[in-house]
C-alpha angles and dihedrals in degrees: 000000000000117000129187126199141152114255114207120190111228099173137002124181119178134174122228109266116261111198087349094304125114136173123223140181123199141181122200136181115219123203129176131049087001124027136197147076125303121205115194141181119194142186107206128198114199113208087176119020123193107190093186093053114014090189087069090058126103120223148155122217144188125197151146124246138187120208119203113194119221094197106022091230092142106005138343092234140339137194117207146166117242130200122179155145131240113200134151091358094305127112123202133164152136132266127209128188140147089261104042146350125220152158127233141194123200127188128158093348097309115120123197115187128186109201129189112196115220119235112258 
């Protein structure tokens, strides 16, 4: 199943990297084929860090996120592990949960997720 939605950043708080590692928390609103709020916590490793323009940095990250649906189209809520890459202004990654696994691609606020639901 391929789902498309707009991802809007509501809040991002990130520590300064120490030995190329930073911590971040984020909150996003999601609107489209699935709707709700996403709460995330990340550990980020910067292989290339650009202090003047962080969006020109290259990093990998791992985190945990909690999705709260506003319309229950797919699920009411879901907790998942997230691993990804940020390079050249593009974020991509994979999601793993008890309910489903998936991959996503995010560029300029557009999120495309491919989800494979696990058998119950």
